[in-house]
GUTOR-961799 format. One record per residue: residue number from 1; x, y, z of N, C-alpha, C, O in turn. Coordinates in steps of 0.001 Angstrom, whole numbers. Example, Ala and Ser with C-alpha at 12.3 -4.5 7.8 and 13.67 -1.06 7.14 Angstrom:
@lose 1 n.X 13190 n.Y -5690 n.Z 7800 ca.X 12300 ca.Y -4500 ca.Z 7800 c.X 13200 c.Y -3300 c.Z 7800 o.X 14236 o.Y -3319 o.Z 8465
@lose 2 n.X 12850 n.Y -2250 n.Z 7080 ca.X 13670 ca.Y -1060 ca.Z 7140 c.X 12900 c.Y 30 c.Z 7870 o.X 13409 o.Y 1138 o.Z 8039
END
This chain:
@lose 1 n.X 548 n.Y -1200 n.Z -460 ca.X -121 ca.Y 44 ca.Z -156 c.X 992 c.Y 1296 c.Z 179 o.X 1809 o.Y 1375 o.Z 1097
@lose 2 n.X 745 n.Y 2081 n.Z -745 ca.X 1550 ca.Y 3172 ca.Z -886 c.X 1305 c.Y 4422 c.Z 476 o.X 183 o.Y 4681 o.Z 910
@lose 3 n.X 2343 n.Y 4958 n.Z 896 ca.X 2110 ca.Y 5715 ca.Z 1615 c.X 1939 c.Y 7403 c.Z 1436 o.X 2742 o.Y 8214 o.Z 973
@lose 4 n.X 450 n.Y 7624 n.Z 2035 ca.X 471 ca.Y 9415 ca.Z 2032 c.X 1389 c.Y 10162 c.Z 2460 o.X 2284 o.Y 9838 o.Z 3241
@lose 5 n.X 1170 n.Y 11428 n.Z 1857 ca.X 2722 ca.Y 12109 ca.Z 1475 c.X 1504 c.Y 12994 c.Z 2600 o.X 283 o.Y 13119 o.Z 2513
@lose 6 n.X 2634 n.Y 13551 n.Z 3756 ca.X 2644 ca.Y 14398 ca.Z 4775 c.X 2999 c.Y 15830 c.Z 4367 o.X 4136 o.Y 16095 o.Z 3976
@lose 7 n.X 1693 n.Y 17087 n.Z 4486 ca.X 1905 ca.Y 17944 ca.Z 4814 c.X 2417 c.Y 18473 c.Z 6364 o.X 2056 o.Y 18136 o.Z 7491
@lose 8 n.X 3533 n.Y 19566 n.Z 5830 ca.X 3997 ca.Y 20767 ca.Z 6926 c.X 2925 c.Y 21686 c.Z 7383 o.X 2417 o.Y 22538 o.Z 6655
@lose 9 n.X 2754 n.Y 21574 n.Z 8045 ca.X 2299 ca.Y 23317 ca.Z 8598 c.X 3294 c.Y 24029 c.Z 8644 o.X 4257 o.Y 23985 o.Z 9409
@lose 10 n.X 2917 n.Y 25115 n.Z 7293 ca.X 3636 ca.Y 25711 ca.Z 7562 c.X 3562 c.Y 26622 c.Z 8561 o.X 4659 o.Y 26753 o.Z 9104
@lose 11 n.X 2255 n.Y 27674 n.Z 9273 ca.X 2615 ca.Y 28270 ca.Z 9975 c.X 3282 c.Y 27926 c.Z 11874 o.X 3486 o.Y 28682 o.Z 12823
@lose 12 n.X 3407 n.Y 26647 n.Z 11712 ca.X 3975 ca.Y 26534 ca.Z 13137 c.X 5417 c.Y 26602 c.Z 12921 o.X 6264 o.Y 27149 o.Z 13628
@lose 13 n.X 5569 n.Y 25902 n.Z 11737 ca.X 7389 ca.Y 25959 ca.Z 10997 c.X 7741 c.Y 27444 c.Z 11311 o.X 8542 o.Y 27723 o.Z 12203
@lose 14 n.X 7123 n.Y 28380 n.Z 10557 ca.X 7609 ca.Y 29858 ca.Z 10110 c.X 7696 c.Y 30596 c.Z 11800 o.X 8608 o.Y 31322 o.Z 12194
@lose 15 n.X 6509 n.Y 30174 n.Z 12580 ca.X 7015 ca.Y 30417 ca.Z 13879 c.X 8065 c.Y 30305 c.Z 14776 o.X 8401 o.Y 31012 o.Z 15726
@lose 16 n.X 8642 n.Y 29017 n.Z 14178 ca.X 9449 ca.Y 28693 ca.Z 15558 c.X 10648 c.Y 29104 c.Z 14615 o.X 11762 o.Y 28871 o.Z 15084
@lose 17 n.X 10613 n.Y 29496 n.Z 13757 ca.X 12092 ca.Y 29878 ca.Z 12927 c.X 12789 c.Y 31314 c.Z 13032 o.X 13939 o.Y 31745 o.Z 12955
@lose 18 n.X 11213 n.Y 31955 n.Z 13296 ca.X 11236 ca.Y 33690 ca.Z 13202 c.X 12206 c.Y 33633 c.Z 15038 o.X 12197 o.Y 33065 o.Z 16131
@lose 19 n.X 12840 n.Y 34586 n.Z 14307 ca.X 13369 ca.Y 35128 ca.Z 15984 c.X 12787 c.Y 36763 c.Z 16662 o.X 12423 o.Y 37823 o.Z 16153
@lose 20 n.X 12905 n.Y 36382 n.Z 17691 ca.X 12035 ca.Y 37577 ca.Z 18420 c.X 12307 c.Y 39135 c.Z 17822 o.X 13393 o.Y 39607 o.Z 17486
@lose 21 n.X 10972 n.Y 39790 n.Z 17794 ca.X 11931 ca.Y 41127 ca.Z 17962 c.X 12331 c.Y 42085 c.Z 18969 o.X 11710 o.Y 42117 o.Z 20032
@lose 22 n.X 13443 n.Y 42987 n.Z 18721 ca.X 13847 ca.Y 43272 ca.Z 19565 c.X 13230 c.Y 43497 c.Z 20739 o.X 13724 o.Y 43231 o.Z 21834
@lose 23 n.X 11816 n.Y 44136 n.Z 20499 ca.X 10879 ca.Y 45017 ca.Z 20984 c.X 10366 c.Y 44444 c.Z 22573 o.X 10246 o.Y 44881 o.Z 23718
@lose 24 n.X 10173 n.Y 43265 n.Z 21861 ca.X 9915 ca.Y 41746 ca.Z 22665 c.X 10999 c.Y 41997 c.Z 23744 o.X 10477 o.Y 42725 o.Z 24588
@lose 25 n.X 12237 n.Y 41723 n.Z 24076 ca.X 13632 ca.Y 41837 ca.Z 25180 c.X 13360 c.Y 42740 c.Z 25615 o.X 13131 o.Y 43779 o.Z 24996
@lose 26 n.X 13288 n.Y 42512 n.Z 27359 ca.X 12881 ca.Y 43716 ca.Z 28304 c.X 14524 c.Y 44036 c.Z 28652 o.X 15332 o.Y 43227 o.Z 28197
@lose 27 n.X 14917 n.Y 44910 n.Z 29252 ca.X 16101 ca.Y 45187 ca.Z 29831 c.X 15321 c.Y 45301 c.Z 31565 o.X 14199 o.Y 45533 o.Z 32015
@lose 28 n.X 16548 n.Y 45015 n.Z 32058 ca.X 16352 ca.Y 45384 ca.Z 33504 c.X 16063 c.Y 46608 c.Z 34043 o.X 16289 o.Y 47614 o.Z 33371
@lose 29 n.X 15477 n.Y 46717 n.Z 35439 ca.X 15078 ca.Y 48263 ca.Z 35445 c.X 16835 c.Y 49227 c.Z 36400 o.X 17716 o.Y 48763 o.Z 37124
@lose 30 n.X 16602 n.Y 50486 n.Z 35912 ca.X 18352 ca.Y 50507 ca.Z 36688 c.X 18973 c.Y 50712 c.Z 37908 o.X 20102 o.Y 51016 o.Z 38293
@lose 31 n.X 17405 n.Y 50336 n.Z 38628 ca.X 17834 ca.Y 50492 ca.Z 40086 c.X 18151 c.Y 48713 c.Z 40625 o.X 18360 o.Y 48394 o.Z 41795
@lose 32 n.X 18121 n.Y 47910 n.Z 39641 ca.X 18126 ca.Y 46892 ca.Z 40020 c.X 19809 c.Y 46038 c.Z 40240 o.X 19829 o.Y 45029 o.Z 40945
@lose 33 n.X 20787 n.Y 46413 n.Z 39757 ca.X 21953 ca.Y 46225 ca.Z 39816 c.X 22641 c.Y 46687 c.Z 40830 o.X 23174 o.Y 45922 o.Z 41634
@lose 34 n.X 22712 n.Y 47905 n.Z 40916 ca.X 22678 ca.Y 48874 ca.Z 42053 c.X 22250 c.Y 48332 c.Z 43618 o.X 22885 o.Y 48155 o.Z 44657
@lose 35 n.X 21239 n.Y 48215 n.Z 43328 ca.X 20315 ca.Y 47547 ca.Z 44785 c.X 21208 c.Y 45552 c.Z 44615 o.X 21628 o.Y 45274 o.Z 45738
@lose 36 n.X 21398 n.Y 44797 n.Z 43972 ca.X 21779 ca.Y 43994 ca.Z 43643 c.X 23513 c.Y 43953 c.Z 44380 o.X 24077 o.Y 43048 o.Z 44994
@lose 37 n.X 23783 n.Y 44742 n.Z 44160 ca.X 25016 ca.Y 44755 ca.Z 44098 c.X 25027 c.Y 45299 c.Z 45939 o.X 25552 o.Y 44665 o.Z 46855
@lose 38 n.X 24419 n.Y 46385 n.Z 46033 ca.X 24183 ca.Y 46887 ca.Z 47743 c.X 24077 c.Y 45342 c.Z 48609 o.X 25051 o.Y 44890 o.Z 49211
@lose 39 n.X 22887 n.Y 44716 n.Z 48564 ca.X 22455 ca.Y 43850 ca.Z 48800 c.X 23918 c.Y 42741 c.Z 49511 o.X 24292 o.Y 42503 o.Z 50659
@lose 40 n.X 24440 n.Y 42263 n.Z 48012 ca.X 25522 ca.Y 41174 ca.Z 48773 c.X 26650 c.Y 41719 c.Z 49713 o.X 27122 o.Y 41090 o.Z 50660
@lose 41 n.X 27102 n.Y 43276 n.Z 49222 ca.X 28069 ca.Y 43490 ca.Z 50016 c.X 26991 c.Y 43941 c.Z 51398 o.X 27511 o.Y 43631 o.Z 52470
@lose 42 n.X 25884 n.Y 44473 n.Z 51511 ca.X 25450 ca.Y 44299 ca.Z 52927 c.X 26170 c.Y 43469 c.Z 53751 o.X 27034 o.Y 43575 o.Z 54621
@lose 43 n.X 25254 n.Y 42220 n.Z 52950 ca.X 24927 ca.Y 40924 ca.Z 54037 c.X 26584 c.Y 40316 c.Z 54183 o.X 26705 o.Y 39512 o.Z 55107
@lose 44 n.X 27994 n.Y 40633 n.Z 53302 ca.X 29307 ca.Y 40154 ca.Z 53244 c.X 29593 c.Y 40967 c.Z 54712 o.X 29866 o.Y 40438 o.Z 55790
@lose 45 n.X 29439 n.Y 42503 n.Z 54402 ca.X 30239 ca.Y 43710 ca.Z 55640 c.X 29296 c.Y 42983 c.Z 56842 o.X 29849 o.Y 43363 o.Z 57874
@lose 46 n.X 28153 n.Y 42130 n.Z 57234 ca.X 27571 ca.Y 42275 ca.Z 58347 c.X 28397 c.Y 41134 c.Z 58760 o.X 28936 o.Y 41232 o.Z 59862
@lose 47 n.X 28588 n.Y 40101 n.Z 58092 ca.X 29082 ca.Y 38654 ca.Z 58194 c.X 30000 c.Y 39020 c.Z 58604 o.X 29753 o.Y 39189 o.Z 59798
@lose 48 n.X 31088 n.Y 39313 n.Z 58401 ca.X 32487 ca.Y 39870 ca.Z 58637 c.X 32364 c.Y 40936 c.Z 59715 o.X 33127 o.Y 40681 o.Z 60647
@lose 49 n.X 31641 n.Y 42069 n.Z 59901 ca.X 31962 ca.Y 42433 ca.Z 61240 c.X 31665 c.Y 41665 c.Z 62100 o.X 32407 o.Y 41553 o.Z 63076
@lose 50 n.X 30537 n.Y 40940 n.Z 61993 ca.X 30490 ca.Y 39566 ca.Z 62972 c.X 31589 c.Y 38915 c.Z 63776 o.X 32079 o.Y 39001 o.Z 64903
@lose 51 n.X 31734 n.Y 38266 n.Z 62733 ca.X 33182 ca.Y 37874 ca.Z 63455 c.X 34152 c.Y 38148 c.Z 63298 o.X 34851 o.Y 37144 o.Z 63161
@lose 52 n.X 35081 n.Y 39699 n.Z 63174 ca.X 35889 ca.Y 40690 ca.Z 63297 c.X 35754 c.Y 41197 c.Z 65629 o.X 36431 o.Y 41341 o.Z 66647
@lose 53 n.X 34040 n.Y 41236 n.Z 64957 ca.X 33825 ca.Y 41867 ca.Z 66777 c.X 33684 c.Y 40413 c.Z 67903 o.X 33495 o.Y 40423 o.Z 69119
@lose 54 n.X 33850 n.Y 39287 n.Z 67010 ca.X 34136 ca.Y 38433 ca.Z 68394 c.X 32424 c.Y 38182 c.Z 68968 o.X 31935 o.Y 38056 o.Z 70091
@lose 55 n.X 31857 n.Y 38188 n.Z 67583 ca.X 30461 ca.Y 37469 ca.Z 67733 c.X 29518 c.Y 38851 c.Z 69116 o.X 28705 o.Y 38496 o.Z 69970
@lose 56 n.X 29907 n.Y 40041 n.Z 68931 ca.X 29330 ca.Y 41253 ca.Z 69421 c.X 28767 c.Y 41986 c.Z 68680 o.X 28059 o.Y 42863 o.Z 69174
@lose 57 n.X 28839 n.Y 41922 n.Z 67861 ca.X 28457 ca.Y 43008 ca.Z 66499 c.X 27612 c.Y 42470 c.Z 65226 o.X 27645 o.Y 41318 o.Z 64793
@lose 58 n.X 26983 n.Y 43357 n.Z 64807 ca.X 26459 ca.Y 44285 ca.Z 64699 c.X 25384 c.Y 44498 c.Z 66114 o.X 25403 o.Y 45434 o.Z 66913
@lose 59 n.X 24445 n.Y 43262 n.Z 66102 ca.X 23798 ca.Y 43726 ca.Z 66695 c.X 23713 c.Y 42994 c.Z 68260 o.X 22899 o.Y 42081 o.Z 68396
@lose 60 n.X 24419 n.Y 43335 n.Z 69238 ca.X 24856 ca.Y 42572 ca.Z 69905 c.X 23244 c.Y 41709 c.Z 71055 o.X 23387 o.Y 40592 o.Z 71550
@lose 61 n.X 22507 n.Y 42165 n.Z 71155 ca.X 21309 ca.Y 41074 ca.Z 71850 c.X 21019 c.Y 39230 c.Z 71034 o.X 20601 o.Y 38221 o.Z 71602
@lose 62 n.X 21356 n.Y 39374 n.Z 69870 ca.X 20962 ca.Y 38617 ca.Z 69102 c.X 21899 c.Y 37390 c.Z 68942 o.X 21528 o.Y 36276 o.Z 68570
@lose 63 n.X 23604 n.Y 37870 n.Z 69390 ca.X 23889 ca.Y 36836 ca.Z 69467 c.X 24356 c.Y 35810 c.Z 67702 o.X 24704 o.Y 36439 o.Z 66702
@lose 64 n.X 24259 n.Y 34436 n.Z 67710 ca.X 24539 ca.Y 33786 ca.Z 66350 c.X 23513 c.Y 34969 c.Z 65320 o.X 23986 o.Y 35695 o.Z 64446
@lose 65 n.X 22430 n.Y 34917 n.Z 65611 ca.X 21396 ca.Y 35096 ca.Z 64808 c.X 21938 c.Y 36414 c.Z 63803 o.X 21395 o.Y 36676 o.Z 62729
@lose 66 n.X 23003 n.Y 37111 n.Z 64313 ca.X 23446 ca.Y 38022 ca.Z 63179 c.X 24135 c.Y 37128 c.Z 61850 o.X 24418 o.Y 37626 o.Z 60761
@lose 67 n.X 24297 n.Y 35886 n.Z 62185 ca.X 25060 ca.Y 35358 ca.Z 60219 c.X 23891 c.Y 35256 c.Z 59573 o.X 24006 o.Y 35351 o.Z 58351
@lose 68 n.X 22323 n.Y 35022 n.Z 60159 ca.X 21253 ca.Y 34596 ca.Z 59377 c.X 20665 c.Y 36088 c.Z 58493 o.X 20127 o.Y 36144 o.Z 57387
@lose 69 n.X 21064 n.Y 37397 n.Z 59616 ca.X 20859 ca.Y 38505 ca.Z 59317 c.X 21681 c.Y 38740 c.Z 58088 o.X 21015 o.Y 39377 o.Z 57273
@lose 70 n.X 22871 n.Y 38463 n.Z 57660 ca.X 23540 ca.Y 38658 ca.Z 57014 c.X 23601 c.Y 37710 c.Z 55890 o.X 24497 o.Y 37821 o.Z 55053
@lose 71 n.X 22723 n.Y 36799 n.Z 55815 ca.X 22449 ca.Y 35653 ca.Z 55082 c.X 21615 c.Y 36113 c.Z 54358 o.X 21722 o.Y 36122 o.Z 53132
@lose 72 n.X 20674 n.Y 36559 n.Z 54981 ca.X 19205 ca.Y 36985 ca.Z 54374 c.X 19818 c.Y 38015 c.Z 53240 o.X 19805 o.Y 37727 o.Z 52043
@lose 73 n.X 20336 n.Y 39204 n.Z 53736 ca.X 21163 ca.Y 40227 ca.Z 52342 c.X 21434 c.Y 40223 c.Z 51560 o.X 21374 o.Y 41064 o.Z 50663
@lose 74 n.X 22180 n.Y 38436 n.Z 51671 ca.X 23050 ca.Y 38250 ca.Z 50387 c.X 21829 c.Y 37125 c.Z 50128 o.X 21505 o.Y 37184 o.Z 48942
@lose 75 n.X 21242 n.Y 36369 n.Z 50679 ca.X 20107 ca.Y 36123 ca.Z 49776 c.X 18748 c.Y 36461 c.Z 48852 o.X 18008 o.Y 35928 o.Z 48025
@lose 76 n.X 18971 n.Y 37907 n.Z 49682 ca.X 17944 ca.Y 39281 ca.Z 48624 c.X 18769 c.Y 39324 c.Z 47515 o.X 18399 o.Y 39227 o.Z 46345
@lose 77 n.X 19857 n.Y 39467 n.Z 47905 ca.X 20712 ca.Y 40003 ca.Z 46087 c.X 20927 c.Y 38645 c.Z 45099 o.X 21059 o.Y 38743 o.Z 43879
@lose 78 n.X 20939 n.Y 37421 n.Z 45800 ca.X 20746 ca.Y 36235 ca.Z 44731 c.X 18909 c.Y 36330 c.Z 44303 o.X 18300 o.Y 35807 o.Z 43369
@lose 79 n.X 18554 n.Y 36982 n.Z 45127 ca.X 16996 ca.Y 37220 ca.Z 44212 c.X 17116 c.Y 37764 c.Z 43279 o.X 17007 o.Y 37358 o.Z 42121
@lose 80 n.X 17458 n.Y 39170 n.Z 43835 ca.X 17829 ca.Y 40376 ca.Z 42752 c.X 18242 c.Y 39583 c.Z 41721 o.X 17553 o.Y 39406 o.Z 40716
@lose 81 n.X 19385 n.Y 39060 n.Z 41907 ca.X 20371 ca.Y 38766 ca.Z 40434 c.X 19556 c.Y 37666 c.Z 39577 o.X 19984 o.Y 37402 o.Z 38453
@lose 82 n.X 18357 n.Y 36989 n.Z 40076 ca.X 18028 ca.Y 35591 ca.Z 38631 c.X 16580 c.Y 36937 c.Z 37772 o.X 15816 o.Y 36725 o.Z 36831
@lose 83 n.X 16727 n.Y 38002 n.Z 38495 ca.X 15760 ca.Y 38789 ca.Z 37484 c.X 16655 c.Y 39481 c.Z 37013 o.X 15843 o.Y 40209 o.Z 36441
@lose 84 n.X 17739 n.Y 39974 n.Z 36696 ca.X 18674 ca.Y 40750 ca.Z 35699 c.X 18888 c.Y 40464 c.Z 34653 o.X 19364 o.Y 39330 o.Z 34692
@lose 85 n.X 18819 n.Y 40874 n.Z 33474 ca.X 19315 ca.Y 40539 ca.Z 31839 c.X 19922 c.Y 41417 c.Z 31369 o.X 20342 o.Y 41328 o.Z 30215
END
């Protein structure tokens, strides 16, 4: 039995090959990169101050929870980094 010819759907093929227009590609807001770097540095400095001060500062009454505060700043920086284009 002869095999029937397969038709190509041209609309699907042409949509898959077409590049996205430049107007569709979005850029990051101008405030995102400085805030991201600031969050990274704030977390880093928080943890460094905690270690250098002998676990007394930046907030004396919370003790080792200062580490968590520093990592929250760093985590916020990573969250912003995922949105950077």
